[in-house]
N, C-alpha and C positions, 0 to 999 in steps of 0.2 A: 516431461517434455523438455527437450533441449532446443534452445534457440540457435539458428544458423542463418547464414545469408541465403535468400531464396533465389532460385533461377527464375528468369522472366516467364517461363512457361508453366510454372507451378500454380496450383489453385490457391486463391486467397484463403487465409485462415480466419478472417473476421466476417461478421455480418452486420447489417445496418442496425444501429442502436436506437434507443428511444428518442422521442422528440426533445428539442431543446427546452430548457426551463425558462419560463417567462421572468421578466424583471431582473435580468442579470446585471451585475455591477459592471463597471468599466473593464474591458478585456485586459487580461494581464499581459505584461511584456514577456514573462517566462512562465512555464508550467510549474506544477500541475494545472491543467485546464478544466473548466466546465465544458460539457458537450456543446453548450450554446456559444462558446467562444471559438469553435473551430468549424471549418467547412465539413460537409458530409463526406467529401472525398478523402479527408484526413482520417475520419473514423473508419472508412472502408479500405484504407491502404493495405497492401499485402503483408506488410511487416507488423500490423496491429493484431492483437488477439483480444477478442471480445469475451469478457468474463462477466457480463451483465452490468453491474454498477461501475465497473472499472474496465477501461480499455487500455491495454499496456503494450509497450514495445520493448522487447528484450534485446540484449546484446549477444553477439556470437559467443557461444560457450556457456551462456547462462541457462540454468535449469529452472523450469517452472514447477513448483510443487503446490498442491492445493490441500489445505487443512479442512477435511470433510468430517462432519458429525456422523458417527456410525449409525445412530438411530434414525435420524431424519434425512440423512443423505445431503444435507445442505452444506454448501461451502462456507466456512467460517472466516478464512483468511487466505491470502495469497502469499507465498514465500518464493522469492527469487534468489537463487543461489549461484554464486560465481566464485569458484575456487574455495577459499576458506572464509568467505564473507557471505552475508545474506541480507535481504531486505524484505521485511514483512509489511504487508499493506492491509489495512482495514478502513472501511468508510462508514460514516454514520450520518443520520439525518440531523439537521441543525435548524434553528429559527431562521426566518427569512431575512431579518435585518441585523442580527447580532451573531458574532462568532462565539464558539464555546471552547476554543483551544486553551484560553487562559484558565478557565475553571477546570477543565479536564487535566491540564498540566499540574495544577496544584494537587489534584486527587492522586495522580500517578506518583508524585513526589511523596505524598503522605503514605501511600502504600509501600513504597520502597523503604521508608523509614521504619514502618511496622515490621518489615521483613529483616530488619537489622542492617540495611544498606544505606547508601547515600544517594541523593539526587541533587545535581548542580545545574542551575540554569546558565545557559550560555547563548550568545548570539551566533547563529550559524547561517548557512546559505539561504535557508527558508524562514529566517526570523528566529524568535526565541525558541530554543529547544532544551531538552533535558539530557544530561549525561548521568546514567544510572550505574551504580556499582552495587550489586546485590549478591548475597551468598547463594550458591547453587550446589546441590548434591549430585554427584555423578553416579552412574550405575553401580560403582563399587562402594558407595557410601562415603566417599571423600568429599569434603566441603571445599569449594574454591570460590573466588570472586569473579563474577561475570560482568563485564562492562558492555553497555549498549547505549545507543543514542536514540531518543524518541523525538521525532519531528511531527509537528502538527501544522496542517494548512487549512485555514478556514476558507470555504468557498460559498457560492450562492446556495444556501440551505443544506450545506454539507460540511463535514469535517473529514479530512483524509489524515489518518494517523499512520506514520511510517516508522518502523523500528529497524535501525541498522545494527547488525549483529556481526560477531567475529572480528576479523582483522580490520574490516572497514570502520568499526566503531572506535578504533584507536589510532589508525594510520591514515592520514589524509590521502596518500596516493591510492590506497585500496578503496577509499570512500568515493573517489571520483566517479567510477562507473555506476555505483549505486545512486549517487545524486543525479547523474544524467538520466538514469532510468526513471527516477522519481519525477524529474522535470517533464518527461514525456507521457506521464499518466494523464488520462482523460476520465473525469468522473461523470457518469450518466445518472443524475439524480432522479429524473422522472418527475412527472407532475402530480403524482398521487400524494395525498396527505400521509404523513408519518409522524410518529411520536419522536420528540427530540431524543437523540442518542440511540434511536433504533438503528440496527445495522442495515445498511443498504444491501439489497439482495445480490449475491454473487452466484455465478453458475459455472459449470464445466464448459470448456470450449466445445464447439460442435464436434461430435464423434468421439470425444474423450471419455474414458472410464477411470474412476479412482482406483489406484493401486493400493494394496494393504498398507504400505508404508507412508501413504499420503493422507491417511485418515487421522483425525485428531482424537 
């Protein structure tokens, strides 16, 4: 799916999402937002795409790819691609009163070290994030270093994890569209009980079917 500017007479691409979560903290000045922090008209706007737990707004020229499990058909992650940069989005359940990004961040850093890479904490637009440099093998068997930024945002009973890949991970100018897209994300946690760190359910947009190259 490629994002483009919509004409006024086109049908909306989003549908009404789940009810707002109770006992939400003070509304944030900037996103990503919890669904309880925005009006229903915002969720239903024509430029929004409802993917279940995440409602996103892409930029013109940005391509939406969904990583889908072949066996279960469940969407595992969202990938937004713009030129030679990408933004991967995943959302997880978290405790009601405490965030889990600090703990998760340490685990990601430890895993990068086990892979023979490095993980450096830095203060970014969304708070403390990680810059990872890890060895990756290409299809030809050549090993190269891949740099990525991992951003975590703690919300009311959820953690949104965003990974910035490609040129946007190393060049601020290329990162700007990805950061703007992340600010516009709305998380729909839902009221049902979930285990801490359980993935929030994602879904294909209405009428969409996974293509072979979108499957994980």
